[in-house]
C-alpha angles and dihedrals in degrees: 000000000000124000126191123230126222113278093238096047122095120221090249092052090049089049094050091049094049093049093047094048094044094050090049086059094052097262120146103223137163142174115251112231113237122212140135090284096051118110108259113253096021109154119252093239136033122200143180108210119197115234140141132249090241090055091050092048090051092048101041110010131244101295100045110126114234134178128234121224108234124178115199121196106196122212132174115261110285093015102095088118089067096076104133124229090251091053091050091049092053089046090056091047090054092048092045088056091052098262130121125248128185137176104221136189099167128066090204090063090055091049091051091047092052091048089049094051092045096046091241092128 
């Protein structure tokens, strides 16, 4: 879906307004840093928008495929106790918006989580 911005509004003004309005509605949203290592075509903003399954069913029907926002904070094996205060705050913001956040030190746990979400268990 493509939406047009006002003719007199810069992209950065539009971005600031969207972030401010989204956060006021309980959305976890952030700007994606762009550099030479960034995946081409990555969107400017990423958001986790709180909703309910009944609202999604109403909007899209029972068989509509949706994604789940998952934040993964990676730690070396045995270092899960090193999650910083800032990382925990962001984790709570993601969870408060209805997303999932995990501190992880084992790739197998992530694989199991993905299989669980996608019903491939």
